[in-house]
N, C-alpha and C positions, 0 to 999 in steps of 0.2 A: 598514666598518659606517657607515651613514648617520646623520645627526644624530638622526632620530626613533628609531632603534634604540638609540642611545646614551642618550637620555632614558629609554627604557623600562628599559634595563639599570640605570641609576642609580636609578630608582624602585624596582626590584626589590631592589637592594642595601640601600637605606634601609629598606624594609619588612622585609627579613630581619633587619636590625640592630635595629629596634624590637622585633620578636618575640623576638629573643635576649635583649635587655635585660629585657623583660617577664617572660620565663620564668626568668631566672637572677639577677635583682637586680643588685647591683653587680659589675661584671666588670673585669678588667684589659685593657690594650691587647693583650697576646699572646693572651688568650682570645678577644677579639673578632676579632682578625686571623685566628686559626685557624678560627673559625666562618664568617667571610666568605669565606675562601679568597683573601684579598688580602694584599699586603705590609703590614708594620706602618706604613710611611709613608702608604700610601693609606688604610688604616683609620683612622689618626690624623687625617687630613684630614676624613674623614666625621664622626668623633666630635667634633672641635673645632668644626666648622661647626654641628653640632647643639647644642653647648654655647653657642656664640655666639647661637643662636636661642632659647636658654633651654628647649629641649626635652629636653636631657640635662644632668645635673649631674655635675661632676667633683670628687671628694674623695679625697685620699690616694691618688692615681694609679689610682683606680677610677671607672668611669662607670656611671651608673644613670639610669633614667627620671626626668625632672623633673616637678614638680607641675603644670606647664602643661597636661599631658595631661588632668588633671581638668577643666580648663576646656573643652577640646574634647569630652571625654566627656559633660560636663554639657549642652553645647549639642546634641550628638547625641541624648541622652536626651530633652531638652526638645522636640526636633523630632519625635520618634517619636510618631505619632498615638495609639497605644495607651497610651503612658505619659501623655500629656496627658489622655486620656479616663479614665484610671484613678486618677490621683494623689490626688484628693480622697477617692475611695471607699477607697483603700488605707489612708489615714491614719484615716478614720472607722472602718473595719473593725478596724484595729489597736487603736484606742481602745476599741472595743466588746468585743473578745474577750481582749485582753491577751496574745496569743500572737504568735509570729513570723508575719508576713504576707509573701507573695512574689508577684511577677508575672513570668511568663516567656513567651517566644515561640520560634518555630522559625526558624532561619536556616541555610542551607547544610547541612541535615540534622543540625544541632546544636540542643540545648536551650540557650537563652541566658537567663540571669537578668537581668531588667531592673531589678528593685527588690526590696529586702528590708528589712523593718522589724522590728527585734528588741525584745523586752521590755527594759526598762532594766536589769534585774538579771542578764541573761545575754547571752552572745555569740550564742546561737542556732545553728542548723544551716543548711546550704543553700549555703555558699560566698559569695564576694564578688560584688558586682554586676558583670556582664560575664562571669561564669564561663560556659564552654561545656562541654557534656557530653552523655552519652546520655540517652535518654528513659525507659528501662525501669525505672530504680531507684526512682523516686519518683512521688508523686501529680501533681506539676506536669507532668512529662513525659508520663505515661500519659494525662492528661486531654487533651493536645494530640494525641498519637499516635493515639488512638482515632478522631479525626476527620480525620486527614490522608489524602490519596489513597493508594491502594495503592502506587503507584510511589515515593512518599516514604517509606512504611513500609519497603519493601524496601531503599531506599537507606540509611536510618539503621541498619537491622540489619546491612547489609553494612559500613558505616563503623565502627560501634561494637561490634558483637557483643552478647553478653549476659553480660558479666563481672559476677559477683556481688560484693556488699560484705558481706552477712550471709547467714546460713542461710536467711533469708526472701526473699532476692532471687530474681526470676524468672530462670531459666537455660535455659529451652527456648522455642523459638518457639511451640510448641503451647500452652504455658501462658500465654505473653504474649498470643497472639491470643484465647484464651478470655477472659482478663481484659479485653481491649479491647472485646470484645462485651458483657461485663457492664457496662462503663463506659457504653457507648452506650445500654444498656437503662435504667440507673438515673440517668444524667445527671451522674455525678461519679466521681472516682477516689480511691482510698485508698492511702496508704503505711503499711503495718503492719510496722514494724521492717525495712524493706527496705534502708534506707541506714544506720541506726544502731539499736542495741539500745535498747529502751525509748523508742522514738521513733515518733510517729504523725502523719500529715498527711492533710488532705482538700483536694482541688482540684476546681474547676469550670472547664470549658472556656468560653472567650469566643467566641461564635459570632455571625457576621453573615451573614445570607442562607445559612445552613447551612455556611459556610466558617469554619474555626477560625482565630482571630486570635491566640490566646494562652491562658493559663490563670492563675488566681488561687488561692492556697492559704492555709490556716492550718495551722500545725504546732507541735508541742511535745512534752512528755513524754507517753507513752502513757496514763498514768493521768489526767493533766489533760485531754487531748483527749477521752477516753472519758467522763469525768465530765460534760463540758459539750457533748457532741457535738450534741445537738439544737439548742441555741442557736447553736453554731458553723455548722451547716448553714444555719440561717435567716439568719444575718448574711452568710454567704458568698453565698448565693443572691441576697439583696437587693443586695449590692455588685456582683455579676456582672451582674445585670439592668440596673443603672444604667449600667455600663460599656458594655454592648451597645447601649443606647439612645444613649449619647454618641457611640459610633462610627458608628452608623447615621444619626443625625440631627444630630449636633453640628457 
């Protein structure tokens, strides 16, 4: 194996190790060794090198991701054009409606949550920033999926399927495609208890020159959203419009 191939293999091993730590939290050396398919001594060298670089933390013979990754994640987020174009509007929208506000994009046929602002009195729904998942279960994903090219729609359906979370979740491609057509006609997507019972969300696509760049949503309890739905629509549309202008001319 030449030096270039060695470097590639090493990078693959480190990436695999990071993914394992991210998914499993604190792990032991034997657990990491088994996952890596390497000897304990070799795995130990990988882990201790990452500890020395402050990228992994060791405590009580267990290894877990270090907080330094927050710095890298923050820098990546700050570099993301759509995040830069949206962050002021997201905070203004959150202040105006008082509900959970989210921003999401598509990457590698996944829905990726870029930002989530929750009301102070609740943890909210929607998962952690950076969460990846399918498009069909909520307003954020459907608002993007409705405007993706057909090849991308087929790819995400093949990758994720249509696994339901509640009785209201879409479980057939026919039903999903019908709803995507409705979204294109009305210009926004709705999540009506498709992820959680008594939960409702509204999302608008972010479009630049007809290409979808992401989506922005407001969500909360079904009663609260329905009571204030007209005001939420107005605030969401205004925020989305500014984001689109920022992306196109900023």
